[in-house]
C-alpha positions as CSV (number, residue, x, y, z in Angstrom):
1,M,256.0,227.8,36.4
2,P,253.3,225.3,37.5
3,E,251.2,223.7,34.7
4,K,248.0,225.5,35.8
5,E,249.7,228.9,35.7
6,K,250.9,228.2,32.1
7,E,247.3,227.5,31.1
8,Q,246.3,230.8,32.8
9,V,248.9,232.7,30.7
10,D,247.5,231.1,27.5
11,W,244.0,232.2,28.4
12,Y,245.2,235.8,28.9
13,S,246.9,235.8,25.5
14,L,243.9,234.3,23.8
15,S,241.6,236.9,25.5
16,V,243.7,239.8,24.2
17,T,243.6,238.4,20.7
18,L,239.8,237.8,20.7
19,H,238.9,241.1,22.4
20,K,240.8,243.0,19.8
21,F,239.3,240.9,16.9
22,Y,235.7,241.4,18.0
23,G,236.1,245.0,19.2
24,G,234.1,244.3,22.3
25,K,231.5,241.8,23.4
26,I,228.1,243.4,23.0
27,E,226.1,245.6,20.6
28,T,222.5,246.8,20.2
29,I,220.2,245.7,17.5
30,P,216.5,246.7,16.8
31,K,213.8,244.5,18.2
32,V,210.9,245.9,16.2
33,P,210.0,245.3,12.5
34,V,211.5,247.9,10.1
35,R,210.3,246.8,6.6
36,R,210.1,250.2,5.0
37,I,210.8,253.9,5.7
38,K,207.2,254.4,6.7
39,D,207.7,252.2,9.8
40,F,209.8,255.0,11.3
41,A,206.5,257.0,11.5
42,I,205.6,254.5,14.3
43,W,208.9,254.0,16.0
44,Y,210.0,257.7,15.7
45,T,208.2,260.8,14.6
46,P,205.3,261.5,14.6
47,G,204.0,258.3,16.2
48,V,206.4,258.3,19.1
49,A,204.9,261.5,20.5
50,E,201.9,259.7,22.0
51,P,203.9,257.2,24.2
52,S,206.0,260.2,25.3
53,R,202.8,262.2,26.3
54,R,201.5,259.2,28.3
55,I,204.9,258.8,30.1
56,S,204.9,262.5,30.8
57,R,201.6,262.1,32.7
58,D,202.8,258.9,34.5
59,P,206.5,258.2,34.5
60,D,205.9,254.6,35.5
61,E,204.4,254.1,32.0
62,S,208.1,254.2,30.8
63,F,208.3,250.6,32.0
64,E,205.5,249.7,29.5
65,F,206.3,251.8,26.4
66,T,210.1,251.6,26.4
67,S,212.9,249.0,26.9
68,R,213.5,250.5,30.3
69,W,211.6,247.6,31.8
70,N,214.4,245.2,30.7
71,T,217.5,247.4,30.8
72,I,219.9,247.9,33.5
73,A,223.2,249.8,34.0
74,V,226.4,248.0,35.1
75,V,228.1,250.8,36.9
76,S,231.7,251.0,38.1
77,D,234.3,253.6,39.0
78,G,237.1,251.1,38.4
79,T,238.5,251.3,41.9
80,R,238.6,247.6,42.7
81,V,238.4,245.5,39.5
82,L,238.5,241.7,39.5
83,G,241.5,241.4,41.8
84,L,243.4,244.0,39.7
85,G,242.7,246.8,42.0
86,K,242.3,250.5,41.2
87,V,242.9,250.3,37.4
88,G,240.4,253.1,36.4
89,P,237.1,253.2,34.5
90,E,238.5,252.6,31.0
91,A,240.2,249.4,32.2
92,A,237.0,248.4,34.0
93,Y,235.0,248.6,30.8
94,P,235.8,245.1,29.4
95,V,234.8,243.6,32.8
96,M,231.5,245.5,32.8
97,E,231.0,244.4,29.1
98,G,231.6,240.8,30.2
99,K,229.0,241.2,32.9
100,A,226.5,242.6,30.3
101,L,227.1,239.5,28.1
102,I,226.3,237.2,31.0
103,F,223.2,239.2,31.9
104,K,221.8,238.7,28.4
105,F,222.8,235.1,27.9
106,L,221.7,233.8,31.3
107,G,219.0,236.2,32.2
108,G,217.7,237.8,29.0
109,V,218.5,241.2,30.6
110,N,219.8,244.1,28.5
111,A,222.8,245.5,30.4
112,I,224.7,248.7,29.5
113,P,228.3,249.2,30.8
114,L,228.5,252.6,32.5
115,V,232.0,253.4,33.8
116,H,232.8,256.9,35.1
117,R,235.3,259.0,37.0
118,N,233.1,260.0,40.0
119,R,235.1,258.4,42.7
120,D,233.7,260.7,45.4
121,P,230.7,258.7,47.0
122,E,228.3,261.7,46.8
123,K,229.2,262.4,43.1
124,F,228.8,258.7,42.4
125,L,225.3,258.8,44.0
126,E,224.4,261.9,42.1
127,L,225.3,260.1,38.9
128,L,223.0,257.2,39.7
129,E,220.2,259.6,40.5
130,A,220.7,261.4,37.2
131,V,220.6,258.3,35.0
132,E,217.8,256.5,36.9
133,P,215.1,257.4,34.3
134,S,217.0,255.4,31.7
135,F,217.1,252.1,33.5
136,G,215.0,249.5,35.3
137,G,217.8,248.6,37.7
138,I,221.4,249.3,38.6
139,N,224.1,246.7,39.1
140,L,227.1,248.2,41.0
141,E,230.4,246.6,40.3
142,D,234.0,246.7,41.4
143,I,233.9,249.5,43.9
144,E,236.5,249.9,46.6
145,S,235.7,249.1,50.3
146,P,234.3,250.6,52.5
147,K,232.9,253.1,50.0
148,C,230.9,250.3,48.3
149,F,228.8,249.8,51.5
150,Y,227.8,253.5,51.8
151,I,227.0,253.8,48.1
152,L,224.7,250.7,48.1
153,E,222.9,251.7,51.2
154,E,222.3,255.3,50.1
155,A,221.4,254.3,46.5
156,R,218.7,251.9,47.8
157,K,217.2,254.8,49.8
158,R,217.4,257.4,47.0
159,L,216.5,255.5,43.9
160,N,213.1,254.0,43.1
161,I,214.5,251.0,41.1
162,P,216.5,248.0,42.3
163,V,220.1,248.7,43.1
164,W,222.4,245.6,43.6
165,H,226.1,245.4,44.3
166,D,227.1,242.0,43.0
167,D,230.4,241.9,44.9
168,Q,228.2,242.1,48.0
169,Q,224.8,240.6,47.5
170,G,225.6,238.3,44.5
171,T,228.5,236.6,46.2
172,A,226.7,236.4,49.5
173,A,223.6,234.8,48.0
174,V,225.5,232.1,46.1
175,T,227.6,231.4,49.2
176,L,224.5,231.1,51.3
177,A,223.1,228.6,48.8
178,G,226.3,226.5,48.9
179,L,226.3,226.6,52.7
180,I,222.7,225.5,52.9
181,N,223.5,222.4,50.9
182,A,226.9,221.8,52.5
183,F,225.2,221.6,55.9
184,H,222.6,219.2,54.5
185,I,225.4,216.9,53.5
186,V,227.2,216.9,56.8
187,G,223.9,216.6,58.7
188,K,224.2,219.7,60.8
189,D,221.7,222.5,61.5
190,I,223.2,225.7,59.9
191,R,221.3,227.8,62.4
192,K,223.0,226.1,65.4
193,S,226.4,225.9,63.9
194,R,229.5,228.0,64.4
195,I,230.7,229.7,61.2
196,V,233.9,231.8,60.6
197,L,233.9,234.5,58.0
198,F,237.6,234.9,57.1
199,G,237.9,238.3,55.5
200,A,235.7,241.3,56.2
201,G,235.4,242.8,52.7
202,A,232.3,243.3,50.5
203,A,231.4,239.7,50.1
204,N,231.6,238.5,53.8
205,I,230.1,241.6,55.3
206,A,227.1,241.1,53.0
207,L,227.1,237.3,53.8
208,Y,227.1,238.2,57.5
209,R,223.9,240.2,57.0
210,L,222.3,237.4,55.0
211,L,223.2,234.7,57.5
212,T,221.7,236.7,60.4
213,K,218.5,237.3,58.4
214,Y,218.5,233.6,57.6
215,G,218.2,232.9,61.4
216,I,221.8,232.3,62.5
217,P,222.5,234.1,65.8
218,P,225.2,236.7,65.5
219,T,227.1,235.2,68.4
220,N,227.4,232.0,66.4
221,L,229.5,233.9,63.8
222,V,233.1,235.0,64.0
223,V,234.3,237.6,61.5
224,V,238.0,238.1,61.0
225,D,239.8,240.9,59.2
226,S,243.5,241.4,58.5
227,K,244.0,242.5,62.1
228,G,242.2,239.7,63.8
229,V,238.7,238.9,65.2
230,L,236.1,241.7,65.1
231,H,235.5,242.2,68.8
232,P,233.8,244.9,70.9
233,D,236.9,245.2,73.0
234,R,239.4,245.3,70.2
235,E,242.0,248.2,70.5
236,D,240.8,250.0,67.3
237,I,237.0,249.6,68.0
238,D,236.5,253.4,68.5
239,K,238.3,254.1,65.2
240,L,236.1,251.5,63.4
241,M,233.0,253.3,64.6
242,I,234.0,256.2,62.4
243,S,236.1,254.7,59.7
244,H,234.1,251.5,59.1
245,P,230.7,251.4,60.8
246,W,229.9,248.1,59.1
247,K,232.8,246.3,60.8
248,Y,231.9,248.1,64.0
249,R,228.3,246.9,63.9
250,I,229.5,243.3,63.4
251,A,231.9,243.5,66.3
252,I,229.2,244.7,68.6
253,E,226.6,242.2,67.4
254,T,228.8,239.1,67.4
255,K,230.7,239.9,70.6
256,G,233.7,238.3,68.9
257,G,231.9,235.0,68.6
258,G,232.7,234.2,72.2
259,L,236.4,234.6,71.8
260,P,238.6,236.8,74.0
261,P,239.7,240.2,72.7
262,G,243.0,239.9,70.8
263,A,242.6,236.2,70.0
264,P,244.8,235.1,67.2
265,I,243.2,234.4,63.8
266,E,243.8,230.7,64.0
267,K,241.9,230.5,67.3
268,A,238.8,231.5,65.5
269,L,238.8,228.3,63.5
270,E,239.1,225.9,66.5
271,G,235.9,223.9,66.7
272,A,234.2,225.8,63.9
273,D,231.8,223.9,61.7
274,A,232.5,226.1,58.6
275,V,234.8,228.8,57.4
276,V,234.0,231.1,54.4
277,A,237.2,232.8,53.2
278,A,236.8,235.8,50.9
279,S,240.2,237.4,51.5
280,K,243.5,237.4,49.8
281,P,244.7,234.7,47.3
282,G,246.7,231.8,48.7
283,P,247.9,229.3,48.9
284,G,248.7,229.3,52.6
285,T,246.4,232.2,53.6
286,I,244.5,229.6,55.5
287,K,246.8,227.0,56.9
288,K,246.2,223.3,56.8
289,E,246.8,222.9,60.6
290,W,244.0,225.5,61.3
291,V,241.5,223.4,59.3
292,A,242.7,220.3,61.2
293,K,241.4,222.0,64.4
294,M,237.9,222.6,63.1
295,A,234.9,220.4,64.1
296,K,234.3,217.0,62.5
297,D,233.0,217.1,59.0
298,A,234.2,220.7,58.5
299,I,233.0,222.9,55.6
300,V,235.6,225.1,53.9
301,F,234.8,227.7,51.3
302,A,238.0,229.3,49.9
303,E,236.7,231.8,47.4
304,A,239.8,234.0,46.5
305,N,240.8,234.0,42.9
306,P,242.9,233.1,41.0
307,V,244.4,231.0,43.9
308,P,242.1,229.9,46.8
309,E,243.2,230.7,50.4
310,I,243.9,226.9,50.7
311,W,244.1,224.3,48.0
312,P,241.0,222.0,48.1
313,W,243.1,218.8,48.5
314,E,245.0,220.3,51.5
315,A,241.7,221.2,53.2
316,K,240.4,217.6,52.6
317,E,243.7,216.1,53.9
318,A,243.2,218.3,57.0
319,G,239.7,216.8,57.6
320,A,237.3,219.0,55.7
321,R,234.4,217.1,54.2
322,V,233.0,219.7,51.8
323,V,235.2,222.2,50.1
324,A,234.2,224.9,47.6
325,T,236.3,227.5,45.8
326,G,235.7,230.3,43.3
327,R,237.4,228.4,40.4
328,S,235.7,226.5,37.7
329,D,238.4,223.9,37.5
330,F,237.6,222.5,41.0
331,P,234.3,221.0,42.2
332,N,231.8,223.3,43.9
333,Q,232.5,226.6,42.2
334,V,231.0,229.5,44.2
335,N,230.1,231.8,41.2
336,N,227.9,234.8,41.6
337,S,226.9,234.4,37.9
338,L,224.5,231.8,39.3
339,V,222.6,234.6,41.0
340,F,222.7,238.0,39.5
341,P,221.1,237.3,36.0
342,A,218.1,235.6,37.7
343,V,217.7,238.2,40.4
344,F,217.4,241.0,37.9
345,R,215.1,238.8,35.7
346,G,212.7,238.6,38.6
347,V,212.8,242.2,39.8
348,L,212.5,243.6,36.3
349,D,209.5,241.4,35.4
350,V,207.5,242.7,38.4
351,R,208.9,246.3,38.0
352,A,210.3,246.1,41.5
353,K,211.2,249.4,43.3
354,T,214.1,247.9,45.1
355,V,215.9,244.6,45.8
356,T,216.2,243.4,49.4
357,D,218.1,240.8,51.4
358,E,214.9,238.8,51.6
359,M,214.9,238.5,47.8
360,A,218.6,237.5,47.8
361,I,217.7,234.8,50.4
362,A,214.8,233.6,48.2
363,A,217.2,233.3,45.3
364,A,219.7,231.4,47.4
365,E,217.1,228.9,48.7
366,E,215.8,228.2,45.2
367,L,219.4,227.7,43.9
368,A,220.0,225.3,46.8
369,K,216.7,223.5,46.2
370,F,217.5,223.0,42.5
371,A,220.8,221.3,43.3
372,R,219.2,219.1,45.9
373,E,216.6,217.9,43.4
374,K,219.5,217.0,41.0
375,G,221.2,215.1,43.9
376,I,223.8,216.9,46.0
377,H,227.0,215.2,47.2
378,E,230.3,216.4,48.5
379,D,231.5,217.5,45.0
380,Y,228.1,218.9,43.9
381,I,226.5,221.4,46.2
382,L,225.6,224.1,43.6
383,P,224.5,224.0,40.0
384,T,226.8,225.1,37.2
385,M,226.2,228.0,34.8
386,E,225.4,225.4,32.1
387,E,222.3,224.3,34.0
388,W,220.3,227.3,32.7
389,E,217.0,225.9,33.9
390,V,217.8,227.2,37.4
391,Y,217.7,230.8,36.3
392,P,213.9,231.0,35.6
393,R,213.3,229.3,38.9
394,E,215.3,231.8,40.8
395,A,213.7,234.6,39.0
396,A,210.3,233.3,39.9
397,A,211.3,233.0,43.6
398,V,212.6,236.6,43.6
399,A,209.6,238.0,41.8
400,V,207.1,236.4,44.2
401,K,209.1,237.7,47.2
402,A,209.0,241.2,45.8
403,V,205.2,240.9,45.5
404,E,204.9,239.5,49.0
405,L,206.9,242.4,50.4
406,G,204.8,245.0,48.6
407,L,207.7,246.3,46.5
408,A,206.5,245.3,43.0
409,R,204.6,247.5,40.6
410,R,203.2,244.4,39.0
411,T,201.9,241.2,40.6
412,T,202.6,237.7,39.6
413,T,202.6,234.1,40.8
414,Y,205.5,231.7,40.8
415,R,204.1,229.8,37.9
416,E,203.4,232.9,35.8
417,E,206.9,234.3,36.4
418,L,208.6,230.9,35.8
419,E,206.9,230.7,32.3
420,R,207.7,234.4,31.6
421,A,211.4,234.0,32.6
422,E,211.8,230.8,30.7
423,A,210.4,232.4,27.5
424,I,212.6,235.5,27.8
425,I,215.8,233.7,28.6
426,S,215.3,230.9,26.0
427,T,214.5,233.5,23.4
428,A,217.7,235.4,24.1
429,R,219.7,232.2,23.8
430,K,218.0,231.2,20.6
431,K,218.6,234.6,19.0
432,Y,222.3,234.2,19.7
433,E,222.4,230.7,18.4
434,E,220.7,231.8,15.2
435,L,223.2,234.7,14.7
436,W,226.1,232.3,15.3
437,R,224.6,229.5,13.1
438,N,224.0,231.9,10.2
439,G,227.4,233.5,10.3
440,Y,226.4,236.9,11.6
441,I,228.9,236.5,14.4
442,P,232.3,236.0,12.8
443,K,234.2,232.8,13.7
444,P,237.2,233.5,16.0
445,P,240.6,233.7,14.2
446,V,242.0,231.0,16.5
447,D,240.6,227.7,17.5
448,Y,240.4,227.2,21.3
449,E,238.0,224.3,21.6
């Protein structure tokens, strides 16, 4: 067994031990003063009746009088969990709990895991509509394709709060940020370059949408699924129109990126300036000789986990100049945790009614700008999760964009939201640090420093 795989097995064992020891990763605690029994007359009956009456007259007042303004649901049916596949809602729960932990620690957002058995898309949507009054936003997670596309599109139409699918928008936004800076490094104009999207699942279909909204002509893009290039003359194009309209739309708009119908997958990479792979784990899913045929100073994003589609050193040996993966133990990790806590911080603070691709692009541009100010190079195109100062900046960019688009219930400026987000996120982190320092969070039973 390779050394890295041995390390991975150790992390699995450690995770099992610690999950059982702590009995989960999150809890709720009061945020208001309770000094004596009489305080409950304010927080509960009889005092609570007046906020309820005001909310009854205007439901939007719920964002002012309750924790709804800063609370979201992390919702999954457990049909496509973290590379594990269809493991079910109970098995999805620890993943959703982990997401909730990140939301709080990096975004100051209260997130509630909500796993369920409604696998039928319409029943899934009915559930979201039913619980909407409890939350200020919905984060969809780990839902099988192509169902995830329909659920996201319909939920954004039906609900009057932001709905975000992190496997789509989150991964797409952080990838766009990485691409922006990678193209800066190689000195090419991203809007005039040829980019291959290798894999046509949730992440790359959302990335396609963001890239075209960012100004890249569809015909500059080549999108590849397991059967080859998406092309209007592909043999199964009529079936795709019914079974997967999102792939069908890409095939029509890109015209196959100028390739002939039936072109082999490796042909797509010839002369390409960049490839973004979000497909099946490698190694060898993308071959070294394919990268060698890409344009000079090629950009390779191999985002599959736990093993990227091509090892970074192989891509470099084949001529790639900038390489990114989804792993933290290699340079340039493409991690959607750089995006989703900040996006929700921004939309919640302005009480946004939805979250759009324009807001995702605003987050991506701010993320890329932060890294450039730090000083980008071939092994640093994105910040890391430890550089928490980036999150308030992204939140401010997203909040301002929501206001510009007329989708916010509350107005703000970049400076106002930056200060608000910094205060909320830093307070959340300080509360945790105090709990840890004072022993209210038990020390783990094993040392893993």
